[in-house]
C-alpha positions as CSV (number, residue, x, y, z in Angstrom):
1,M,-55.9,32.3,-44.0
2,R,-52.9,31.7,-45.2
3,Y,-51.2,28.0,-44.6
4,N,-47.5,27.0,-45.3
5,S,-46.5,23.8,-45.9
6,L,-44.3,22.4,-42.9
7,S,-41.8,19.9,-44.6
8,L,-38.3,19.4,-43.9
9,I,-35.5,20.7,-46.4
10,I,-34.0,18.2,-48.1
11,F,-30.0,18.3,-48.0
12,L,-27.7,17.4,-50.6
13,A,-24.7,14.7,-49.5
14,A,-22.7,17.8,-51.0
15,L,-24.4,20.2,-49.2
16,N,-20.7,21.8,-47.9
17,L,-19.9,22.7,-51.7
18,F,-23.1,25.5,-51.2
19,A,-21.8,27.1,-48.4
20,Q,-24.6,29.8,-47.7
21,A,-24.2,33.4,-47.1
22,E,-25.9,35.2,-44.3
23,R,-27.2,37.5,-46.5
24,E,-27.7,37.6,-50.2
25,T,-30.1,39.5,-53.1
26,R,-31.2,36.5,-54.9
27,A,-32.8,38.9,-57.2
28,V,-34.9,38.2,-60.6
29,W,-35.8,40.6,-63.7
30,L,-39.5,40.4,-64.0
31,A,-40.5,41.7,-67.4
32,T,-43.8,43.5,-68.4
33,N,-42.8,44.7,-71.3
34,H,-44.6,42.5,-74.7
35,R,-45.9,40.3,-71.8
36,L,-42.6,38.8,-71.7
37,D,-43.4,37.7,-67.9
38,W,-46.3,39.5,-66.6
39,P,-49.2,39.8,-67.4
40,P,-50.7,36.9,-69.0
41,P,-52.6,36.9,-72.3
42,T,-55.9,38.3,-71.0
43,Y,-57.2,41.6,-70.0
44,N,-59.3,39.5,-67.0
45,A,-58.3,41.3,-64.2
46,E,-58.2,38.3,-61.8
47,K,-56.0,36.1,-64.1
48,Q,-53.7,38.7,-64.1
49,K,-53.5,39.0,-60.4
50,K,-53.6,35.4,-59.9
51,A,-51.0,34.9,-62.3
52,L,-49.1,37.6,-60.3
53,T,-49.2,35.9,-56.6
54,D,-48.6,32.2,-58.5
55,I,-45.1,33.7,-59.8
56,F,-44.5,35.3,-56.1
57,D,-45.4,32.0,-54.8
58,N,-43.0,30.7,-56.9
59,L,-40.2,32.9,-56.2
60,K,-41.1,32.3,-52.3
61,S,-40.6,28.3,-52.9
62,K,-37.4,29.0,-54.5
63,N,-35.9,30.7,-51.6
64,F,-35.3,34.1,-53.5
65,N,-35.7,37.0,-51.9
66,T,-36.0,40.3,-55.0
67,V,-38.2,41.0,-57.6
68,Y,-37.0,43.9,-60.1
69,F,-41.1,44.8,-61.6
70,Q,-40.6,46.2,-64.6
71,A,-42.5,49.2,-63.5
72,R,-42.1,51.3,-67.3
73,S,-41.6,50.4,-70.7
74,S,-42.0,52.0,-74.4
75,G,-43.3,55.4,-72.4
76,T,-46.0,53.5,-70.4
77,V,-46.4,52.3,-67.0
78,M,-47.7,50.2,-65.1
79,F,-48.8,52.6,-61.8
80,N,-51.1,55.6,-61.9
81,S,-48.2,58.6,-63.0
82,S,-49.6,62.2,-63.6
83,F,-47.1,61.8,-66.6
84,E,-47.6,58.6,-68.5
85,P,-49.9,56.7,-70.0
86,F,-51.0,53.0,-68.4
87,S,-49.5,50.4,-70.3
88,Q,-51.4,48.6,-73.5
89,Y,-51.1,44.8,-71.9
90,L,-53.5,45.8,-68.3
91,T,-56.4,46.4,-70.6
92,G,-55.6,46.0,-74.6
93,I,-56.2,50.1,-75.0
94,V,-52.9,52.6,-74.3
95,G,-53.7,54.5,-71.1
96,K,-57.0,53.3,-70.3
97,E,-57.0,53.1,-66.2
98,P,-57.1,49.5,-65.2
99,S,-59.3,47.9,-62.3
100,F,-56.3,47.6,-60.3
101,D,-53.1,49.8,-59.4
102,P,-50.6,46.9,-61.1
103,L,-47.6,47.9,-59.0
104,K,-49.7,48.6,-55.4
105,F,-51.1,45.2,-56.1
106,A,-46.8,44.0,-57.0
107,V,-45.6,45.7,-53.5
108,E,-48.2,44.5,-51.5
109,E,-47.9,41.0,-52.6
110,A,-44.3,40.6,-53.0
111,H,-44.4,42.0,-49.1
112,K,-47.0,39.5,-48.3
113,R,-44.4,36.6,-49.0
114,G,-41.1,38.7,-47.6
115,L,-40.2,39.8,-51.2
116,E,-38.3,43.3,-51.5
117,I,-39.5,44.8,-54.7
118,H,-37.6,47.2,-57.1
119,A,-39.6,49.4,-59.7
120,W,-37.6,48.5,-62.7
121,V,-37.8,51.0,-65.0
122,N,-36.5,52.0,-68.5
123,A,-35.2,55.2,-68.5
124,C,-34.0,56.8,-72.2
125,L,-36.1,54.5,-74.2
126,V,-39.0,55.4,-74.6
127,N,-40.7,53.5,-78.0
128,N,-38.3,50.1,-79.2
129,G,-40.2,50.6,-82.6
130,T,-42.7,47.4,-82.3
131,E,-45.5,49.0,-80.3
132,S,-47.2,51.6,-83.1
133,E,-50.2,52.2,-81.2
134,V,-48.3,53.3,-78.1
135,L,-47.1,56.3,-80.2
136,K,-50.5,57.2,-81.1
137,N,-51.8,58.6,-77.5
138,K,-51.3,61.3,-76.8
139,N,-49.9,61.5,-73.6
140,H,-46.7,59.2,-75.4
141,L,-43.5,61.5,-75.0
142,S,-43.5,61.4,-79.0
143,Q,-46.7,63.0,-78.9
144,S,-46.4,65.2,-76.1
145,K,-42.1,66.4,-76.1
146,P,-41.7,65.5,-80.1
147,E,-39.1,67.9,-79.6
148,W,-36.9,65.8,-76.7
149,I,-37.0,62.6,-79.0
150,V,-33.9,61.0,-81.3
151,E,-35.1,58.5,-83.6
152,D,-32.5,55.6,-83.4
153,V,-31.9,52.9,-86.4
154,R,-29.9,49.8,-85.5
155,D,-30.1,46.4,-87.2
156,R,-32.9,47.8,-89.8
157,Q,-35.1,48.3,-86.0
158,K,-36.4,52.0,-85.5
159,S,-36.2,53.0,-81.5
160,L,-37.2,56.2,-79.7
161,W,-35.3,58.0,-76.9
162,I,-35.0,60.8,-74.6
163,D,-32.0,63.3,-75.6
164,P,-30.6,63.0,-72.2
165,G,-28.7,66.6,-73.4
166,L,-31.7,68.1,-72.7
167,P,-32.0,69.2,-68.7
168,E,-35.8,69.3,-69.6
169,A,-35.8,65.9,-70.1
170,R,-33.6,64.8,-67.6
171,N,-35.6,66.4,-65.1
172,Y,-39.2,65.1,-66.2
173,L,-36.9,61.5,-65.7
174,V,-36.6,62.3,-62.4
175,D,-39.5,63.9,-61.3
176,L,-41.7,60.6,-63.1
177,I,-39.2,58.6,-61.0
178,L,-40.2,60.6,-58.0
179,E,-43.7,60.8,-58.0
180,M,-43.9,56.6,-58.1
181,V,-41.2,56.4,-55.2
182,E,-44.0,59.0,-53.0
183,N,-46.8,57.2,-54.1
184,Y,-45.5,53.7,-53.8
185,D,-44.5,51.5,-50.9
186,V,-41.2,50.4,-53.4
187,D,-38.0,49.1,-51.8
188,G,-35.4,50.1,-54.6
189,V,-35.6,51.8,-57.9
190,H,-33.7,49.8,-60.6
191,L,-32.8,52.0,-63.8
192,D,-31.9,50.1,-67.0
193,Y,-31.3,51.5,-70.4
194,I,-29.5,54.4,-69.0
195,R,-27.6,55.1,-71.6
196,Y,-27.3,56.7,-75.1
197,P,-27.9,53.9,-77.7
198,G,-24.6,53.9,-78.8
199,R,-22.2,56.1,-80.7
200,I,-24.0,57.4,-83.4
201,F,-27.0,59.6,-81.8
202,D,-28.3,62.9,-83.5
203,D,-27.9,65.5,-80.1
204,D,-26.0,68.3,-82.2
205,F,-29.1,70.6,-80.8
206,S,-28.1,69.8,-76.9
207,F,-24.7,69.7,-77.6
208,K,-24.8,73.0,-78.8
209,I,-26.1,74.8,-76.6
210,H,-25.4,72.6,-73.4
211,G,-22.1,70.9,-74.2
212,G,-20.3,73.7,-72.3
213,G,-16.7,73.0,-73.9
214,L,-16.3,69.3,-73.1
215,S,-15.9,66.8,-75.8
216,R,-19.3,64.8,-76.9
217,D,-18.1,61.8,-75.3
218,E,-17.4,63.4,-71.9
219,F,-20.9,65.9,-72.6
220,R,-23.0,62.6,-72.8
221,R,-21.2,60.7,-70.0
222,N,-21.9,63.7,-67.4
223,N,-25.8,63.5,-68.7
224,I,-26.4,59.6,-68.0
225,T,-24.7,60.3,-64.5
226,A,-27.0,63.6,-63.9
227,I,-29.8,61.5,-64.1
228,V,-28.3,58.4,-62.3
229,E,-27.4,61.4,-59.6
230,D,-30.2,63.1,-59.1
231,V,-32.4,60.4,-58.8
232,Y,-30.2,59.1,-55.6
233,H,-30.3,62.6,-54.2
234,Q,-33.9,63.5,-55.1
235,V,-35.4,59.7,-54.1
236,K,-33.3,60.1,-51.0
237,S,-34.3,63.2,-49.6
238,V,-37.9,61.5,-49.4
239,K,-37.5,57.8,-48.2
240,P,-33.9,57.2,-47.5
241,F,-34.2,53.6,-46.9
242,V,-35.3,53.6,-50.9
243,K,-32.5,51.5,-52.7
244,I,-31.2,53.1,-55.9
245,G,-29.6,50.6,-58.1
246,A,-29.1,49.8,-62.1
247,A,-28.7,47.3,-64.6
248,P,-25.7,48.9,-67.1
249,I,-24.4,46.9,-69.9
250,G,-21.9,44.0,-68.4
251,V,-18.5,45.3,-70.1
252,Y,-17.4,48.7,-68.7
253,K,-14.3,48.6,-70.5
254,N,-12.7,45.4,-72.2
255,L,-10.6,43.8,-70.2
256,A,-7.4,41.7,-72.4
257,G,-8.3,39.8,-74.8
258,M,-12.0,40.6,-75.1
259,R,-13.8,42.3,-77.9
260,A,-17.3,43.2,-76.5
261,L,-19.5,46.4,-76.8
262,E,-18.4,48.6,-73.7
263,S,-20.6,50.9,-71.7
264,F,-18.2,53.3,-70.9
265,Y,-17.1,54.4,-74.3
266,D,-20.2,53.1,-76.8
267,L,-22.8,53.8,-74.7
268,Y,-21.5,56.6,-72.2
269,Q,-22.1,54.9,-69.1
270,D,-19.8,55.9,-66.6
271,S,-20.6,53.3,-64.0
272,F,-17.7,52.9,-62.2
273,G,-17.8,56.6,-62.1
274,W,-21.7,56.1,-60.1
275,M,-19.7,53.7,-57.8
276,K,-16.9,55.9,-56.7
277,K,-19.3,58.9,-56.1
278,G,-21.7,57.0,-54.2
279,I,-24.7,58.0,-56.1
280,V,-25.8,54.1,-56.6
281,D,-26.8,51.5,-53.7
282,Y,-26.0,48.7,-56.3
283,L,-25.3,48.0,-59.6
284,T,-26.7,44.9,-61.4
285,P,-23.9,44.6,-64.6
286,Q,-25.7,42.3,-67.4
287,I,-23.1,39.5,-67.8
288,Y,-24.6,38.0,-69.8
289,W,-21.8,35.4,-71.1
290,G,-20.8,31.8,-70.0
291,L,-17.8,30.6,-68.0
292,N,-15.9,29.3,-71.0
293,E,-16.6,32.3,-73.4
294,N,-13.8,34.9,-75.0
295,T,-16.3,37.5,-72.8
296,R,-15.7,35.2,-70.0
297,F,-18.2,35.9,-66.8
298,D,-15.7,35.3,-64.0
299,L,-13.6,37.7,-65.2
300,L,-16.0,40.8,-65.9
301,A,-17.4,39.6,-62.1
302,K,-14.6,40.5,-60.3
303,D,-13.6,43.2,-62.3
304,W,-17.2,45.1,-61.4
305,K,-16.6,43.6,-58.1
306,D,-13.0,45.1,-57.6
307,N,-14.4,48.7,-58.9
308,A,-17.5,48.6,-56.6
309,G,-16.4,51.1,-53.5
310,K,-19.1,51.2,-51.4
311,S,-21.3,50.3,-53.6
312,G,-23.1,46.9,-53.7
313,V,-22.7,44.6,-56.9
314,V,-25.4,41.9,-57.6
315,L,-24.4,40.0,-61.0
316,G,-26.4,39.9,-63.5
317,I,-26.9,36.1,-65.5
318,G,-27.8,35.5,-68.4
319,A,-30.3,32.6,-67.8
320,Y,-32.3,32.9,-71.1
321,K,-29.0,31.0,-72.8
322,E,-28.3,27.8,-72.5
323,N,-25.0,27.7,-72.1
324,V,-25.5,30.0,-69.1
325,K,-28.5,27.8,-67.9
326,D,-25.9,25.2,-67.1
327,E,-23.7,27.6,-65.3
328,I,-25.9,28.8,-62.7
329,E,-24.9,27.1,-59.8
330,E,-20.9,27.6,-60.4
331,M,-22.0,31.3,-60.5
332,I,-24.2,31.5,-57.2
333,L,-20.6,30.3,-56.2
334,L,-18.3,32.6,-57.7
335,A,-20.7,35.6,-56.1
336,R,-20.2,34.0,-53.1
337,K,-16.1,33.6,-53.3
338,I,-15.8,36.9,-54.9
339,N,-18.6,38.8,-52.1
340,A,-20.7,40.2,-54.2
341,D,-23.7,41.0,-53.4
342,G,-25.4,38.2,-54.6
343,V,-27.1,38.0,-58.5
344,S,-29.9,38.4,-60.6
345,F,-31.5,36.3,-63.4
346,F,-32.7,37.8,-67.1
347,R,-35.5,36.9,-66.5
348,Y,-38.2,34.9,-64.6
349,Q,-39.4,32.8,-67.4
350,H,-36.0,31.3,-67.7
351,I,-35.9,30.7,-64.3
352,K,-39.3,29.2,-63.6
353,D,-38.5,25.5,-63.7
354,V,-35.3,25.8,-62.4
355,N,-34.3,24.3,-58.6
356,F,-31.8,26.1,-56.7
357,H,-29.5,23.7,-55.0
358,A,-27.6,26.2,-53.8
359,Y,-30.5,28.3,-51.8
360,K,-31.2,25.4,-49.6
361,Y,-32.1,27.9,-46.6
362,K,-33.8,31.4,-47.0
363,V,-31.8,34.3,-46.4
364,F,-32.2,38.3,-46.3
365,P,-31.4,40.6,-48.9
366,K,-28.4,42.6,-49.2
367,A,-28.9,45.8,-46.6
368,L,-28.3,49.5,-47.0
369,K,-24.8,50.3,-45.8
370,E,-24.8,53.3,-45.2
371,L,-27.6,53.4,-42.9
372,N,-27.4,53.1,-38.8
373,E,-28.2,49.7,-37.6
374,T,-31.1,50.6,-35.8
375,K,-33.1,47.6,-34.7
376,P,-36.9,47.1,-33.9
377,T,-38.5,46.3,-30.8
378,S,-39.1,42.9,-30.2
379,P,-41.6,40.7,-30.4
380,S,-43.2,39.0,-27.5
381,N,-45.6,36.0,-25.7
382,L,-45.6,33.5,-28.6
383,T,-48.5,30.9,-28.3
384,A,-48.8,27.4,-30.1
385,I,-51.6,26.6,-30.6
386,L,-52.8,23.0,-32.7
387,N,-55.7,22.9,-34.4
388,A,-59.1,20.2,-33.6
389,D,-58.0,18.5,-36.9
390,K,-54.6,17.6,-35.7
391,K,-52.9,19.0,-39.0
392,H,-52.6,22.5,-38.0
393,F,-51.7,24.8,-35.9
394,S,-51.4,28.3,-35.4
395,L,-48.4,30.8,-34.2
396,K,-49.6,34.2,-32.9
397,W,-47.5,36.4,-31.2
398,Y,-47.2,40.2,-30.1
399,E,-45.5,42.9,-31.2
400,G,-43.1,45.1,-29.3
401,K,-43.7,48.5,-27.6
402,I,-43.2,51.0,-30.4
403,T,-41.8,54.7,-29.0
404,S,-40.7,55.8,-32.5
405,E,-40.7,54.8,-36.8
406,N,-37.6,52.8,-36.1
407,D,-39.2,50.7,-33.6
408,S,-41.6,49.4,-35.9
409,A,-41.2,46.2,-37.6
410,S,-42.0,45.4,-41.9
411,Y,-42.3,41.6,-41.2
412,Y,-41.4,39.0,-39.0
413,S,-39.0,36.1,-39.2
414,V,-40.5,32.7,-37.9
415,Y,-37.4,30.4,-37.1
416,N,-38.3,26.5,-36.8
417,L,-35.7,25.1,-34.5
418,Q,-34.7,21.7,-33.3
419,N,-35.5,21.9,-30.0
420,A,-36.0,24.6,-27.2
421,N,-32.0,25.8,-26.6
422,T,-31.2,25.6,-30.4
423,R,-29.5,29.0,-31.1
424,L,-31.2,31.1,-33.9
425,S,-29.6,31.1,-37.3
426,K,-30.5,31.8,-41.1
427,E,-30.9,27.8,-41.9
428,Y,-33.8,27.6,-39.5
429,L,-35.3,30.2,-40.7
430,F,-38.5,29.1,-41.6
431,D,-40.2,31.9,-43.1
432,V,-40.7,35.7,-43.5
433,V,-44.2,37.2,-43.3
434,S,-44.8,40.4,-44.0
435,A,-46.2,43.1,-40.9
436,P,-48.7,44.0,-39.2
437,S,-50.1,40.5,-39.7
438,N,-48.8,38.9,-35.9
439,N,-50.2,35.4,-37.0
440,L,-49.1,32.4,-38.9
441,M,-50.9,29.5,-39.5
442,L,-49.5,26.1,-40.5
443,A,-50.1,23.2,-42.1
444,I,-47.9,19.5,-40.8
445,D,-49.5,17.0,-43.6
446,K,-46.4,14.5,-42.9
447,P,-45.4,15.1,-39.4
448,K,-41.6,13.7,-38.9
449,K,-41.0,14.9,-34.8
450,V,-43.1,14.6,-32.0
451,N,-42.3,17.8,-31.1
452,Y,-41.7,21.5,-33.4
453,F,-40.0,24.3,-31.6
454,F,-40.6,28.0,-32.9
455,A,-39.7,31.1,-32.2
456,I,-39.9,34.7,-34.1
457,K,-38.1,37.6,-34.3
458,S,-39.2,41.7,-35.7
459,I,-37.7,43.0,-39.0
460,N,-37.2,46.3,-40.3
461,K,-37.7,48.0,-43.5
462,L,-33.5,48.0,-43.6
463,W,-33.4,44.2,-42.7
464,N,-32.4,44.4,-39.5
465,E,-34.2,42.1,-36.6
466,S,-34.7,42.6,-33.0
467,A,-31.9,41.9,-30.5
468,E,-34.4,39.1,-28.7
469,P,-36.9,36.1,-30.3
470,T,-39.6,35.7,-28.5
471,N,-40.1,32.8,-26.1
472,T,-39.5,29.9,-27.9
473,A,-43.1,28.0,-28.4
474,K,-43.8,24.0,-28.7
475,V,-46.0,21.8,-30.8
476,Q,-46.5,18.5,-29.9
477,V,-48.3,16.4,-32.7
478,S,-50.2,13.9,-31.1
479,A,-50.1,11.6,-33.8
480,M,-47.1,10.6,-33.2
481,K,-47.1,8.9,-29.4
482,E,-45.4,6.4,-30.6
483,L,-42.3,8.5,-30.8
484,A,-43.4,10.0,-27.8
485,E,-42.6,7.1,-25.9
486,L,-39.6,6.4,-26.7
487,N,-37.3,8.4,-24.5
488,R,-34.6,6.3,-24.6
489,E,-32.2,6.8,-27.6
490,I,-32.5,4.2,-30.5
491,S,-29.0,3.1,-31.7
492,K,-31.0,1.4,-34.8
493,P,-33.6,2.4,-37.2
494,L,-37.5,1.0,-35.4
495,L,-40.2,-0.2,-37.4
496,I,-43.7,0.2,-36.0
497,K,-46.7,-1.3,-38.1
498,K,-49.9,1.0,-37.9
499,A,-51.7,-1.4,-41.1
500,D,-51.0,-3.3,-44.0
501,N,-50.2,-0.1,-45.6
502,I,-48.8,2.3,-43.5
503,A,-45.6,1.8,-41.2
504,L,-43.8,4.4,-39.1
505,I,-39.7,4.0,-39.5
506,V,-38.3,5.8,-36.2
507,L,-34.4,6.6,-36.6
508,E,-32.1,8.6,-34.8
509,S,-29.0,11.2,-36.5
510,S,-26.7,13.1,-35.5
511,E,-26.5,14.9,-39.0
512,R,-28.9,16.0,-42.0
513,E,-28.6,13.5,-44.9
514,Q,-30.3,12.0,-47.9
515,I,-32.0,8.6,-47.6
516,E,-34.1,6.5,-49.7
517,L,-36.1,3.4,-48.8
518,Y,-36.5,0.2,-50.3
519,G,-38.5,-2.6,-50.8
520,I,-37.2,-5.8,-50.9
521,K,-39.2,-9.4,-51.8
522,G,-37.2,-12.4,-52.9
523,K,-34.2,-11.4,-54.9
524,D,-35.9,-8.1,-56.3
525,I,-35.3,-4.9,-54.7
526,I,-38.1,-1.7,-55.3
527,H,-37.5,1.6,-54.7
528,I,-40.4,3.1,-52.3
529,S,-39.0,6.8,-51.2
530,S,-36.1,9.7,-51.0
531,D,-36.4,11.4,-48.1
532,S,-34.5,13.5,-45.4
533,L,-33.2,13.3,-41.8
534,S,-32.5,16.1,-39.8
535,I,-30.7,15.6,-36.5
536,G,-32.6,14.0,-33.7
537,K,-35.3,11.9,-33.7
538,N,-36.8,11.3,-36.9
539,V,-40.3,9.5,-38.5
540,L,-40.7,7.9,-41.5
541,R,-43.9,8.1,-42.5
542,V,-44.2,4.8,-45.1
543,S,-47.0,4.3,-47.3
544,A,-47.3,1.5,-49.6
545,E,-47.9,-2.0,-49.9
546,L,-46.2,-3.1,-47.0
547,K,-47.6,-6.3,-47.0
548,R,-45.9,-7.5,-50.5
549,Y,-42.1,-7.3,-48.7
550,D,-40.3,-9.3,-46.7
551,R,-38.2,-5.9,-45.6
552,L,-37.4,-2.4,-45.8
553,K,-33.9,-1.6,-46.8
554,I,-32.4,2.3,-45.9
555,G,-29.5,3.2,-47.9
556,F,-28.0,6.2,-46.2
557,G,-26.5,9.0,-48.5
558,K,-23.4,10.1,-46.8
559,T,-21.8,7.4,-45.1
560,Q,-23.3,4.9,-47.7
561,K,-24.2,2.3,-45.3
562,E,-27.2,0.0,-45.5
563,V,-30.2,-0.8,-42.9
564,E,-32.3,-3.9,-43.3
565,L,-35.9,-4.1,-41.3
566,K,-37.5,-7.3,-41.4
567,M,-41.7,-6.3,-41.7
568,Q,-42.5,-9.4,-39.5
């Protein structure tokens, strides 16, 4: 049984600065190549699985909603494929089948936590030159199709690329991706290295055979566009709800005063053209610069958004750079200001310990724009039962009547409301749980209210919610009977002593607010704890050596007022 800890969100005094979007993609790249983020340095399958669920748990706790999981790198894969061998990072041997299917496990565990998962595929790059063991495997492209491979050397580093000018090589990539989409319940395909390595590239043969009178630059851009377009149409033909995205280099063409690698001219990515043509659902440009660098994040972000057409733009943030890491919150706010679809961070290791003040509420990821707004059937008959231990309770509900595939739920949204009449909105979104589960166990470790109110909605594959929620269910915490007896309005904080080291402070608030609690003894003032208030009656459970103090003091964050309570 999975337990969720029910705790109130701490609201900053400057919360209005972090106004939440109704929907936004909050993504992170999860790198498997070189074990950068996962798997850990072990071949023990259970430890590998535990490490991945720990990552997903952490992302859920930060209110992320999307993971770009690296499913193909260096010409090896993290899933069962008839085309390419398994990654050596799973078992220590290239091509050896692990005891579990990594992509299947990742999809299932991500969905359990309400996370969307996109298969991140390194497309044209098939080896970066540092993994020599990979090249010895007979099923690696360098061995099975050496005539497709072009060696590239830059900065004394060798890498291997397919030649995108060969139709059979392009078709191979599309077929590889299509097989993966057909066999796995991924929410998206995320194309990376969907480009040439640079201007110098030995494609004389393919250009001579297939150039068709085009300039070499046009030929190369057309080849990359052809891969993107074929992936888009082939995937949509079997699973129209799967999102097709790509991660182009962050500069399409240099803006005034900029001097950076240009994806259009240097790497042959006509990514603005992809958006105009409607062959990507979203792009995540790698805008890995800061707000004050010559290649400015804010100017590039606006350039991408202004040229998005009907496609979404998720701004790629280089969190591995210290100057960028310091500007993360500003970049999230900028994304909201220009109405981008959200942001993605490169990569997990660099944000795993970051506290995201801008992500105080949970939200759904951006939905596909072109599909209809069909809503799933509403769930019904929500019940809430407090367990005998008085610390846990279970929610249970029933799925609505299903008459078509569009009626079915992929997830359920769980709302923790202020009272029985509270209107459902994203600020009350407490959890997203995967269907077909229709129950949830919750823990109230430190109750702050007598009554907790919950309601449930269904969510389909497109992240559309049901038109109506369930009934509102109430859980009453009997341990808070002192508060239950206070039916009158509380004009000032009330102290209820339970024992020498336990007390309850009952106070009413008309807004969400951060408070600080201090103990006073003579001239000494000692900080005891920080807490948050919700609208209505609140109970703060204080555990400290209270007999040491003459009185307690409460400091209110927003109003800056202070209230003292005598211990006698």
